[in-house]
N, C-alpha and C positions, 0 to 999 in steps of 0.2 A: 770653802769655809764650812765647818761643821757647826750644826745647830746646838748651842750649850743646852746642858741639860737644865730643865725647868721645873721648879719645885711643885711636887704634886699638891701643894698647898694652895697654889694660885689656881684661880679660876680660868677657864680657856680664853674669857673677855674680862677685862677690868672694869669697863664702865666708870661711871662717875661716883660709884657708891650709893645711888640713890635710884638704881634701876634702869638708868638711861646709858644707851651705847652709841657712841659717834665713831664709827669705824671707817678709817681709810686704808684703801687697798691700793698698793704700789707695786711695780713691777714693769717688765718691758711689755710692748705690743705683742698679744698672743700668748701671753703667760697664763691666762687663765682668769683675771681679774673680773670680767663681766660674768662669766660663769658662776663663779664663787660669790660674787657680789648679790646676784639674784637670789641664790640659795640662801646666803647668810641673811639678807633682808627680810625674807619670808620667814625665817626662823625667829627673827627677833621681833617682827612684826612692825618695822620701820620703813620708810621710804628706802628705794633704791635710787642712786643718783649716778647716771653716767655723764662725766665731763665731756665726753666726745661730743654729745648732743648740744651742749653749750658753746663748743669750740667752733664746729663746722656748719657753715651756711650752705645752703643748697648750692650745687656746683662747685663744692669744695673751697668757698671762700672762708677766710678765718675772721671770727668776730674780732673787734677790736677788744683789747685787755679790758677796758672799763666796762664793756658790754658783758664779757665772759665773767668778770668778777661780780656784776650786778645779777646775772643769771644764777652764778653759784651760792651767792649770799642769799638770794630769795629761797633756793632749794634747801639750804642748810638750816634755814629758819623755819621750814613748812610745818615741821611736827617735833613737839617738844620732847617726845619720847627719844629722839635720836635720828641717825640716819646710817646707811652705808654708802660710800662714796668710792667711785672708781676712776682712777686716772692721776696723771702727774700734772703736766702744764703749769709748772713751778713758775716760769717767767710770765705767764698770764694771770696768775692769781690763784692756781691750784693749791698754794702753800696755805690758803685759808682753812682747808680741809684737814691738812697735815697738822697744822698748829692747833686746831680746835678738837682735835680727835681725842678720844679717851684711849684708843687702840688703833696701832698702825700694824696692818698685815702685809708684809713683803712676800710676795710669790716670786720664787726664784729657782723655776725647774731647769734642767740641762736644755741648752738649745736644741739638741738632738730630738728632745721630746717634743716641745711646742713648736718648732718650726714648720714641721709637717702640719699641724693642727691649723696654723695661720694660713698656711699655702691652702689646704683644702677649703677652709672658710672664704678665702678670697675668690677661690674658683666657683664656690656655690655663689656668691656674690655676683660674680661676673655674669653666671647664667640666671641670675635674677631668682634663685631659690633660697635665698636667705635675705633678710633685711639689711640694708646698709647701716653704717655705723651711727650716721646720723640722717634724717630725713632730707632727701634730694641729692645725696652724696653718693651715686652710683658709681661702682669700679667700672673703669674702661679698660680694653685690652692693651692698647698702646701703654697708658700709664702704668698699668700693673708690671709689665714685661720689659718696657724699654725707657723709663725714665726714672731719674734719681729719685723723685718724689713716692714712688712705688712703696707701699706697705710692707712688701716683702723685703726690699732692700733697706728701708728702716730697721725692720725687725733685725736683720742680720748685722748691720753696722752698730745699732744703738745697744745690743745685749751687754757688751762688756762696759759702755760708759753707764748705763743704767745701773748694772751692778756695782760699778765703783760708788756711785752716788748713793745707793742704799746701803752698801757696805759701810760708809762712813757714818751713816744715821745710825746704823744698828750698834756701830761700836760705842755711840753715846747714850742711845737710849733703848737698847736691846734688852729685853727681859732674859735674865739668867746671865747678863755680861757684867763681871766684876762684882763687888761686894755691896756697893752703893745701890739700893733698889729704888731710890727716889727718881721718878720721873721714868722709870723703865716701863715703856708700854708697847714697844714694838717686837713683832714676831716674826721669824723667818721660816718660810716652808720650801725647801729645796726637793730634790729627789725626784721620785717618778709618780708621786701622788698619793701613796700611802699614809704619809703624816698628814697631809692637808684632810683626807677623807676621815681620818681618825679624829681630828680636831674639830670638823664640822659635826660629827656625832657627839663629841664632847660639848660642844655648844647646845646641841639639841637636849641633852640630858641636862645641862644647866637651866635651859629655858622652862623645861618641865618641872624642875625643881622649884624655881622661882615661882611659877604659877601655883604649885600645890601650898607655898608657905605664904601666899598671899590672903 
């Protein structure tokens, strides 16, 4: 799928029109959501929310859906300026972020680019050289390489499924898709990272411009 051309008249983030930005990052595991989310939240001066930390209990237990939703609800309400939320978890309540977002950012790089990244990240977590995705959820050798629950196996098998789900969303609410601009708040960044880096620079310029006009 090619990224439709986006009018230069549109800002890199739409916001709510009152200087508040609620950004939901979606995409497959390893696609760069957390890295992008941390940078974007810092630029906007809003909380960064990782849904992984709400989902996974110590020892890789799953939080019940009602607990997950309660945690996510509290995080989304913590700062009136907005938030940057990273994650999917639609069946557990992650749609709260999607539905309440002013902007949806779909990270869709080639599998050939991001699978090596998630492989390296997993190895570093195995060696305890990088923090786990959620406190108390340490990677273990047998699970990583020999079980169906492996994050590596999930990444490989979920790539096309995740892309299909987000492609359907993009066709409905993608910026630059069709002639009706109402409700168009989703942007897709594929390719090898150049477009995403340029967009983040545009967000930084926008934030500086907004600060000067205040």
